C-alpha positions in Angstrom: 185.4 29.2 98.0 185.5 32.6 97.2 187.3 33.7 100.5 184.6 36.1 101.4 185.5 36.5 104.8 188.8 37.9 103.7 187.6 40.0 101.3 185.3 41.7 103.4 187.8 42.0 106.3 189.9 43.8 103.9 187.6 46.0 102.0 186.5 47.2 105.9 190.2 47.8 106.3 190.9 49.9 103.2 187.9 51.8 103.8 189.0 52.7 107.5 192.3 53.4 106.1 191.1 56.3 104.1 189.3 57.7 106.7 192.0 57.2 109.7 195.3 56.9 107.7 197.0 54.8 110.3 199.0 53.1 108.3 200.1 56.5 106.6 200.9 58.2 109.7 203.0 54.9 110.7 205.1 55.0 107.6 205.5 58.8 107.9 206.6 58.4 111.7 209.2 55.9 110.2 210.5 57.9 107.4 210.8 60.7 109.9 213.1 58.9 112.4 215.4 58.3 109.1 215.3 61.9 107.9 212.6 63.8 106.0 209.2 62.6 104.6 209.3 61.9 100.9 205.3 62.4 100.2 205.8 60.6 96.7 207.7 57.5 98.3 205.4 57.4 101.3 202.3 57.3 98.5 204.2 54.4 96.4 204.7 52.7 99.8 201.3 52.7 100.9 200.2 51.5 97.8 202.3 48.8 97.7 201.2 47.8 101.1 197.8 47.6 99.9 198.3 45.7 97.0 200.2 43.3 99.1 197.2 42.6 101.3 194.6 42.9 98.8 196.5 40.3 96.5 196.4 37.5 98.9 193.0 36.1 98.5 193.4 36.4 94.5 196.7 34.4 94.7 194.7 31.8 97.2 192.1 31.5 94.4 194.6 30.9 91.5 196.3 27.9 93.7 192.8 26.4 94.2 192.3 26.6 90.4 195.4 25.1 89.6 195.0 22.3 92.4 191.7 21.1 90.5 194.0 20.8 87.7 196.2 18.5 89.3 193.4 16.6 91.4 194.6 17.9 94.6 191.7 20.4 95.0 190.7 18.5 98.7 194.1 18.9 100.3 194.6 22.5 98.7 191.6 23.7 99.9 192.0 22.1 103.5 195.1 23.9 103.7 193.4 27.3 102.2 190.8 27.1 104.9 193.2 26.9 107.8 194.9 30.2 105.8 191.9 32.3 105.6 190.9 31.0 109.5 194.3 32.3 110.5 193.9 35.5 108.6 190.2 36.0 110.0 191.2 35.5 113.6 195.1 35.8 113.8 197.0 35.3 117.0 197.6 38.4 119.1 199.6 41.5 117.4 198.3 44.5 115.6 194.7 45.2 116.4 192.5 44.6 113.4 190.7 47.8 113.7 194.0 50.1 113.0 193.0 50.1 109.0 195.4 48.3 106.8 198.0 48.6 109.3 195.8 46.1 111.4 195.8 43.5 108.5 199.7 43.9 107.8 200.5 41.4 110.4 197.5 39.0 109.3 198.5 38.9 105.6 202.1 38.5 106.6 201.0 35.3 108.7 198.9 34.0 106.0 201.8 34.3 103.4 204.2 32.5 105.6 201.5 29.8 106.0 201.4 29.2 102.2 205.3 29.4 101.9 205.4 26.5 105.0 202.7 24.4 103.3 204.8 24.5 99.8 201.5 24.6 97.6 202.7 27.8 95.8 205.6 30.3 95.3 205.6 34.1 95.9 206.4 36.3 92.8 209.8 38.4 93.5 207.8 41.9 93.9 205.7 40.3 96.3 208.3 38.7 98.2 210.3 42.0 98.3 207.3 43.8 100.0 207.0 40.9 102.3 210.5 41.3 103.5 209.7 45.1 104.2 206.6 44.0 105.8 208.4 42.1 108.1 210.5 45.1 109.0 207.6 46.9 109.7 205.6 45.2 111.7 209.0 44.2 114.1 211.2 41.4 114.3 209.6 40.3 117.5 205.9 40.2 116.3 207.4 38.6 112.7 209.3 35.8 114.7 206.2 35.4 116.7 204.0 34.8 114.0 206.5 32.4 112.3 207.0 30.6 115.5 203.0 30.2 115.4 203.1 28.9 112.0 205.0 25.7 113.3 201.9 25.1 115.7 199.4 25.3 112.7 201.3 22.7 111.1 200.3 20.4 113.8 196.8 20.6 113.2 195.6 17.3 112.4 193.6 18.3 109.4 196.7 20.2 108.1 198.9 17.3 108.8 196.9 15.0 106.9 196.5 17.2 103.9 200.2 18.0 103.8 200.3 14.1 104.3 198.4 13.3 101.0 199.8 15.8 99.0 203.3 14.8 99.5 202.6 11.8 97.6 201.7 14.1 94.6 203.7 16.1 92.7 202.8 19.9 93.5 199.7 21.5 92.0 201.2 24.5 91.0 205.0 23.9 89.8 204.2 20.8 87.9 202.2 19.8 84.9 200.2 16.7 84.4 201.5 13.4 84.1 201.4 12.3 80.5 199.0 9.4 80.0 201.8 6.9 78.2 204.2 7.7 81.6 205.3 4.8 83.4 203.1 4.0 86.6 205.0 5.2 89.7 205.6 2.8 92.3 203.2 3.0 94.9 204.5 4.9 98.2 204.5 2.9 101.2 202.5 4.0 104.1 204.4 6.3 106.7 204.9 4.0 109.6 202.8 4.9 112.7 205.5 5.3 115.3 203.8 4.4 118.9 204.7 5.4 122.2 206.9 2.5 123.9 204.9 -0.1 125.4 206.1 0.1 128.8 205.2 3.6 128.8 201.4 3.3 127.7 199.9 3.8 131.2 201.9 6.8 131.5 200.9 8.0 128.3 198.5 10.6 129.5 198.7 12.1 131.6 202.5 13.1 131.1 205.1 12.3 133.7 206.9 14.7 135.5 209.0 17.0 133.4 212.9 16.7 133.9 214.0 19.7 132.0 214.0 21.9 129.1 216.6 23.0 126.5 216.0 26.0 123.9 218.0 27.0 120.7 217.8 29.0 117.4 217.8 27.3 114.2 218.0 28.5 110.8 215.1 27.6 108.5 216.2 27.9 105.0 212.4 28.1 103.4 212.1 31.7 105.4 215.9 32.6 105.5 215.3 33.2 109.4 216.1 31.8 112.6 213.1 30.2 114.8 213.4 29.3 118.3 213.4 25.3 119.0 212.8 23.4 122.3 213.2 20.0 123.3 211.7 19.1 126.6 212.9 15.8 128.6 210.8 13.3 130.5 211.2 11.1 133.6 210.0 8.2 131.5 212.5 8.2 129.4 211.0 10.3 126.5 211.6 13.7 124.7 209.2 16.0 122.8 210.8 18.3 119.9 208.1 21.3 119.9 206.3 23.7 121.7 202.5 23.2 123.6 201.5 27.0 124.4 200.0 26.0 127.9 203.4 24.6 128.8 204.8 20.9 128.6 203.5 19.5 131.7 199.8 17.8 130.3 201.6 16.5 127.0 199.6 13.5 125.5 202.3 11.6 123.7 200.1 9.7 121.5 198.4 12.9 120.0 202.1 14.2 119.5 203.5 10.8 118.8 205.6 12.0 115.7 207.2 14.8 117.6 208.2 12.3 120.1 211.0 10.0 120.6 213.2 8.1 123.4 216.4 8.9 124.7 219.4 7.2 126.5 222.1 8.8 128.7 225.6 7.1 128.8 228.1 9.8 130.5 228.0 12.9 128.6 226.4 11.4 125.6 222.6 11.7 124.8 221.0 9.3 122.3 217.8 10.3 120.7 215.8 7.8 118.5 213.1 9.8 117.1 209.8 8.2 116.2 209.1 10.4 112.6 211.0 10.3 110.7 212.8 7.3 112.1 216.2 8.7 112.9 218.9 9.0 116.0 220.9 12.3 116.8 223.6 12.1 119.4 224.3 15.3 121.4 227.2 15.9 123.7 226.4 17.6 127.3 228.8 20.2 128.7 227.3 21.8 131.4 224.1 23.7 130.3 224.7 23.1 126.7 223.9 20.1 124.1 226.0 19.8 120.9 224.8 17.4 118.2 227.7 15.2 117.6 227.8 15.0 113.7 230.3 16.1 111.0 227.5 17.7 108.9 227.3 21.2 108.4 224.3 23.0 110.4 224.4 20.5 113.2 222.1 21.4 116.1 223.0 22.8 119.4 220.6 23.4 122.6 221.0 25.7 125.8 219.6 24.3 129.3 216.5 26.4 130.8 216.7 27.0 134.5 214.1 25.4 136.4 210.9 28.1 137.6 209.2 25.7 139.7 207.7 27.6 142.7 208.9 30.9 141.2 207.6 34.3 142.7 208.3 37.1 140.1 208.1 40.9 140.7 207.7 43.6 138.4 206.2 44.7 135.2 206.4 42.9 131.9 205.5 44.6 128.5 204.8 43.1 125.5 206.7 45.7 123.0 204.8 46.7 119.7 206.5 50.0 119.1 203.6 51.4 116.6 202.1 55.0 118.1 198.7 54.4 119.4 198.6 50.7 119.4 198.3 49.8 123.1 200.9 47.5 124.5 199.8 44.6 126.7 201.7 44.2 130.3 201.4 42.2 133.0 202.4 43.2 136.8 203.7 40.2 139.4 203.9 41.0 142.9 206.4 38.4 145.3 203.0 37.5 147.5 201.5 35.4 144.4 199.2 38.3 143.0 199.3 39.7 139.5 197.4 42.1 137.1 197.1 42.0 133.2 196.0 44.1 130.4 195.8 42.3 127.3 198.4 39.9 127.7 196.3 36.6 127.3 195.5 38.0 123.8 198.6 38.5 122.7 200.3 35.3 123.7 198.0 32.4 123.3 197.7 32.4 120.1 196.4 29.2 119.2 193.5 29.5 121.9 192.5 32.4 119.5 192.8 30.8 116.3 190.6 27.9 117.6 188.0 30.8 118.9 188.6 30.4 122.6 187.1 33.3 124.6 190.0 34.7 126.7 190.2 37.1 129.5 191.0 41.0 128.4 192.3 41.6 131.7 192.1 41.0 135.4 193.7 40.2 138.5 194.1 37.3 140.8 197.1 34.9 141.8 199.7 33.1 140.2 201.8 29.7 140.5 204.5 28.9 138.3 205.4 25.0 138.0 206.7 22.9 135.3 207.7 25.8 132.7 204.2 27.6 133.0 202.5 29.6 134.6 198.9 29.4 135.8 196.7 32.6 136.3 193.8 32.1 138.8 191.4 35.4 138.0 189.3 36.9 140.7 186.1 36.0 138.8 186.9 32.7 138.7 188.4 31.6 135.4 191.8 30.3 135.4 194.2 30.1 132.4 197.6 28.4 131.9 200.2 29.4 129.7 203.8 28.1 128.7 206.7 30.3 130.7 210.3 30.0 130.7 213.3 32.4 131.6 216.8 32.6 130.3 218.3 35.3 132.4 220.4 34.0 135.4 218.5 36.4 137.5 215.2 34.5 138.2 213.3 36.8 140.3 213.9 39.9 138.6 214.5 38.6 134.9 215.2 41.2 131.8 212.8 39.1 130.0 210.3 36.2 130.5 209.0 34.1 127.8 205.2 33.7 127.5 204.4 31.1 124.8 207.6 32.4 123.3 206.7 35.8 123.0 209.2 37.9 125.1 207.8 40.5 127.5 210.5 42.8 128.8 210.8 44.1 132.4 209.5 47.8 132.7 212.2 49.7 134.7 211.5 50.8 137.9 213.4 53.5 140.5 215.5 50.7 141.6 216.4 49.3 138.1 216.9 53.0 137.3 219.3 53.9 140.6 221.3 49.9 139.4 221.9 51.5 135.9 223.1 54.8 137.0 225.6 53.1 139.5 226.9 50.8 136.7 227.7 54.0 134.7 229.5 55.7 137.3 231.6 52.9 138.0 232.4 52.8 134.3 233.1 56.4 134.1 235.3 56.4 137.4 237.4 53.3 135.8 238.2 55.6 132.7 241.9 57.2 132.6 
């Protein structure tokens, strides 16, 4: 494995950057906002970002070489194949034709995957640039990519490789076991928890979704908060995770290790998870769940309002904040029609990684049900994507979330009048 596709894509981006200087212009604009543009500092940052991107396939080759000496090459190669695939065909973000700037989010995504796979460590210099790239591409895009990392961890080949690696010592950090070392007891096979027998017939298609909760949980590995979801079904099962088309057609057998059973007793909800086998107890108060535990880092969740049958009105934009890069948007009308430009490419990340062709733009009709929106295009195609709203105002919310990516409502004349009225009332209330 020489990671030829990655190297070719990076070489093309470097050549393009030399012609159009998109990365340099973007960094210069960012510096100008903070004060003056220091040309020497600018050149240094451009060089660091280039090295950050170009170093990636080299680091992956080193990991693969080390894994061979630890007899874990097959597993690590499977994981690195996934990293290369995600780098070459990344989820929606900065267009790849924007020179080196276009590959910064690709590289960020790839490095996040390597850290999540735990097959290597990031040296201090690269980590520092990695954190700077996170700020450069923007918090929203970085958060969206990190959420997609958790979806990649559910790919069957990735899960299998990680399971097999967990029975070995780290191929990078650990030396091979001495020949005279005592034999290690065989690790018992991980139990395969199954959907309860009573629910077998209802396992596919899914029973009706009862409600969904969301939360932000701190991830020590990345030092960031990520969004988590709990979906409760009418058959007594609960799913921890996210499906980008929405939770309505969940196959409980396929996602068995993320499924549990729940029981409600008064204001307490007890969840017995399949894998790893454990029980969590939550106390329900209004629309909030709080984990009943004395340990630090206990979990909490907020209930999402039902969106069944909702009719939206207004235009929602996926903010990117980079000059010259078009921002995807979608407009809704209360009669059930829509028009969108580039939204599916920006939010259906797994579909892109799996090579599915998506409409680049179009108009049609929409229906919202079971925390998902179905877009029926005039040309005959139909696409579905998970949708939820956190605002109390469901008809004209400030934000909507499509597959966990937030889109902001574009202010119209009515919104501007309301804001002026609000500001006027504040001024009048002042002494």
